[in-house]
Every structure is written in C-alpha cells, then in structure tokens.
ZABA-937097 format. One record per residue: chain; x, y, z of N, C-alpha, C, O in turn; residue number from 1. Coordinates in steps of 0.2 Angstrom, whole numbers, plus 2048, in hexadecimal, padded with zeros to 3 digits. Example, Ala and Ser with C-alpha at 12.3 -4.5 7.8 and 13.67 -1.06 7.14 Angstrom:
+--------+------+------+------+-------+-------+-------+------+------+------+------+------+------+-----+
: chaine : n_xx : n_yy : n_zz : ca_xx : ca_yy : ca_zz : c_xx : c_yy : c_zz : o_xx : o_yy : o_zz : num :
+--------+------+------+------+-------+-------+-------+------+------+------+------+------+------+-----+
:      A :  842 :  7E4 :  827 :   83E :   7EA :   827 :  842 :  7F0 :  827 :  847 :  7EF :  82A :   1 :
:      A :  840 :  7F5 :  823 :   844 :   7FB :   824 :  840 :  800 :  827 :  843 :  806 :  828 :   2 :
+--------+------+------+------+-------+-------+-------+------+------+------+------+------+------+-----+
***
This chain:
+--------+------+------+------+-------+-------+-------+------+------+------+------+------+------+-----+
: chaine : n_xx : n_yy : n_zz : ca_xx : ca_yy : ca_zz : c_xx : c_yy : c_zz : o_xx : o_yy : o_zz : num :
+--------+------+------+------+-------+-------+-------+------+------+------+------+------+------+-----+
:      A :  804 :  7FA :  800 :   800 :   800 :   800 :  804 :  806 :  800 :  803 :  80B :  7FC :   1 :
:      A :  809 :  806 :  804 :   80E :   80C :   805 :  814 :  80C :  800 :  818 :  810 :  800 :   2 :
:      A :  814 :  807 :  7FC :   81A :   806 :   7F7 :  81B :  80C :  7F3 :  820 :  80E :  7F1 :   3 :
:      A :  815 :  80F :  7F1 :   816 :   815 :   7EC :  819 :  81B :  7F0 :  81C :  81F :  7EC :   4 :
:      A :  81A :  81B :  7F6 :   81D :   820 :   7FA :  825 :  81F :  7FB :  828 :  824 :  7FC :   5 :
:      A :  827 :  819 :  7FA :   82E :   817 :   7FB :  831 :  818 :  7F4 :  830 :  814 :  7F0 :   6 :
:      A :  837 :  81C :  7F4 :   83B :   81C :   7EE :  840 :  816 :  7EF :  843 :  815 :  7F4 :   7 :
:      A :  840 :  813 :  7E9 :   844 :   80D :   7E9 :  84B :  80F :  7E6 :  84B :  813 :  7E1 :   8 :
:      A :  850 :  80C :  7E9 :   857 :   80D :   7E6 :  858 :  809 :  7E0 :  855 :  803 :  7DF :   9 :
:      A :  85C :  80B :  7DB :   85D :   807 :   7D5 :  861 :  801 :  7D7 :  866 :  801 :  7DB :  10 :
:      A :  85F :  7FB :  7D5 :   863 :   7F5 :   7D6 :  869 :  7F5 :  7D2 :  869 :  7F8 :  7CD :  11 :
:      A :  86E :  7F1 :  7D4 :   874 :   7F0 :   7D0 :  87A :  7F2 :  7D3 :  87F :  7F1 :  7D2 :  12 :
:      A :  879 :  7F7 :  7D8 :   87F :   7F9 :   7DC :  87E :  7F7 :  7E3 :  879 :  7F8 :  7E6 :  13 :
:      A :  883 :  7F5 :  7E6 :   883 :   7F3 :   7EE :  88A :  7F5 :  7F0 :  88F :  7F3 :  7EE :  14 :
:      A :  88A :  7F9 :  7F6 :   890 :   7FB :   7F9 :  893 :  7F5 :  7FD :  890 :  7F0 :  7FE :  15 :
:      A :  89A :  7F5 :  7FE :   89D :   7F0 :   801 :  89A :  7EF :  808 :  89A :  7E9 :  80B :  16 :
:      A :  898 :  7F5 :  80B :   895 :   7F4 :   812 :  88F :  7F1 :  812 :  88D :  7EC :  816 :  17 :
:      A :  88A :  7F2 :  80D :   884 :   7EF :   80D :  885 :  7E7 :  80B :  881 :  7E3 :  80E :  18 :
:      A :  889 :  7E6 :  807 :   88B :   7DF :   806 :  88D :  7DB :  80C :  88B :  7D6 :  80D :  19 :
:      A :  891 :  7DE :  810 :   894 :   7DB :   816 :  88E :  7DA :  81B :  88D :  7D5 :  81E :  20 :
:      A :  88A :  7DF :  81C :   884 :   7DF :   821 :  87F :  7D9 :  81F :  87D :  7D6 :  823 :  21 :
:      A :  87E :  7D9 :  818 :   879 :   7D4 :   816 :  87C :  7CD :  815 :  879 :  7C8 :  817 :  22 :
:      A :  883 :  7CC :  814 :   885 :   7C5 :   812 :  88A :  7C2 :  817 :  88B :  7BC :  817 :  23 :
:      A :  88D :  7C6 :  81C :   892 :   7C3 :   820 :  88E :  7BF :  826 :  889 :  7C0 :  828 :  24 :
:      A :  892 :  7BA :  828 :   890 :   7B6 :   82D :  88F :  7BA :  834 :  893 :  7BF :  835 :  25 :
:      A :  88C :  7B7 :  839 :   88B :   7BB :   83F :  892 :  7BB :  842 :  894 :  7C0 :  845 :  26 :
:      A :  896 :  7B6 :  842 :   89D :   7B6 :   845 :  8A1 :  7BB :  842 :  8A5 :  7BE :  845 :  27 :
:      A :  8A1 :  7BB :  83B :   8A5 :   7C0 :   838 :  8A3 :  7C7 :  83A :  8A7 :  7CC :  83B :  28 :
:      A :  89C :  7C9 :  83A :   89A :   7CF :   83C :  89C :  7D1 :  843 :  89F :  7D7 :  844 :  29 :
:      A :  89C :  7CC :  848 :   89E :   7CD :   84F :  8A6 :  7CF :  84F :  8A8 :  7D4 :  852 :  30 :
:      A :  8AA :  7CB :  84B :   8B1 :   7CD :   84B :  8B2 :  7D4 :  848 :  8B6 :  7D7 :  84B :  31 :
:      A :  8AF :  7D6 :  843 :   8B0 :   7DC :   840 :  8AE :  7E2 :  844 :  8B1 :  7E7 :  846 :  32 :
:      A :  8A8 :  7E1 :  847 :   8A5 :   7E6 :   84C :  8A9 :  7E7 :  852 :  8AA :  7EC :  854 :  33 :
:      A :  8AC :  7E1 :  854 :   8B0 :   7E2 :   85A :  8B6 :  7E6 :  859 :  8B9 :  7EA :  85D :  34 :
:      A :  8BA :  7E4 :  853 :   8C0 :   7E8 :   851 :  8BE :  7EF :  850 :  8C2 :  7F4 :  852 :  35 :
:      A :  8B9 :  7F1 :  84D :   8B7 :   7F8 :   84C :  8B6 :  7FC :  853 :  8B8 :  801 :  854 :  36 :
:      A :  8B2 :  7F8 :  857 :   8B1 :   7FB :   85E :  8B7 :  7FC :  862 :  8B8 :  801 :  865 :  37 :
:      A :  8BC :  7F7 :  861 :   8C2 :   7F8 :   865 :  8C6 :  7FE :  862 :  8C9 :  802 :  866 :  38 :
:      A :  8C6 :  7FF :  85C :   8CA :   804 :   859 :  8C7 :  80B :  85B :  8CA :  810 :  85C :  39 :
:      A :  8C0 :  80B :  85B :   8BD :   811 :   85C :  8BE :  813 :  864 :  8BF :  819 :  865 :  40 :
:      A :  8BE :  80E :  868 :   8BF :   80F :   86F :  8C6 :  812 :  870 :  8C7 :  817 :  874 :  41 :
:      A :  8CB :  80F :  86D :   8D2 :   811 :   86D :  8D3 :  819 :  86B :  8D6 :  81D :  86E :  42 :
:      A :  8CF :  81B :  866 :   8D0 :   822 :   863 :  8CC :  826 :  868 :  8CF :  82C :  86A :  43 :
:      A :  8C7 :  824 :  86B :   8C3 :   828 :   870 :  8C7 :  829 :  876 :  8C8 :  82F :  879 :  44 :
:      A :  8CB :  824 :  878 :   8CF :   825 :   87E :  8D5 :  829 :  87D :  8D7 :  82D :  881 :  45 :
:      A :  8D8 :  829 :  877 :   8DD :   82E :   875 :  8DB :  835 :  875 :  8DE :  839 :  878 :  46 :
:      A :  8D5 :  836 :  873 :   8D2 :   83D :   873 :  8D1 :  83F :  87A :  8D2 :  845 :  87C :  47 :
:      A :  8CE :  83B :  87E :   8CD :   83D :   886 :  8D4 :  83E :  889 :  8D5 :  843 :  88D :  48 :
:      A :  8D9 :  83A :  888 :   8E0 :   83B :   88B :  8E3 :  841 :  889 :  8E6 :  845 :  88D :  49 :
:      A :  8E2 :  843 :  882 :   8E4 :   849 :   87F :  8E1 :  84F :  883 :  8E4 :  854 :  884 :  50 :
:      A :  8DA :  84F :  883 :   8D7 :   854 :   886 :  8D9 :  855 :  88E :  8D9 :  85B :  890 :  51 :
:      A :  8DA :  850 :  891 :   8DC :   850 :   898 :  8E3 :  853 :  899 :  8E4 :  857 :  89D :  52 :
:      A :  8E7 :  851 :  894 :   8EE :   854 :   894 :  8EE :  85C :  893 :  8F1 :  85F :  896 :  53 :
:      A :  8EA :  85E :  88E :   8E9 :   865 :   88D :  8E6 :  869 :  892 :  8E8 :  86E :  894 :  54 :
:      A :  8E1 :  866 :  896 :   8DE :   869 :   89B :  8E3 :  86A :  8A1 :  8E3 :  86F :  8A4 :  55 :
:      A :  8E7 :  865 :  8A2 :   8EC :   865 :   8A8 :  8F1 :  86A :  8A6 :  8F4 :  86D :  8AB :  56 :
:      A :  8F3 :  86B :  8A0 :   8F8 :   870 :   89E :  8F5 :  877 :  89F :  8F9 :  87C :  8A1 :  57 :
:      A :  8EF :  878 :  89F :   8EC :   87F :   8A0 :  8EB :  881 :  8A7 :  8EA :  887 :  8A9 :  58 :
:      A :  8EB :  87C :  8AB :   8EA :   87D :   8B3 :  8F0 :  87D :  8B6 :  8F0 :  87E :  8BC :  59 :
+--------+------+------+------+-------+-------+-------+------+------+------+------+------+------+-----+
***
C-alpha cells in the first residue's frame, strides 16, 4: 500500500559495507566489530589523555 511512497534505489550497485552486513557470518561480524570498537576506544582514550595533559599544563 505504501510502496508508492518509497523511492527505490537502482539495483546493480552494492557497497562493500552493505555486502559485508548482508553476507558475512555472525562470527565474522563479531570479529570485525570487536576490532573496530577496540580501535575506536583506543583513539578516544588518546583524546582524553591529550585533553587532560593540556588541562594540567594550563593550571
């Protein structure tokens, strides 16, 4: 009923990310997501340490 309101993307192109999300096994997704989260956490911790160091230099 609402199909006429939904714009459909043209078929034929799929990004590597969408392919991964659609086709990877659960174990592979967990492995990749874990690695991504670990790297993101490391970067966030570096930003926090840097901000704390700058703050301590100002006081």
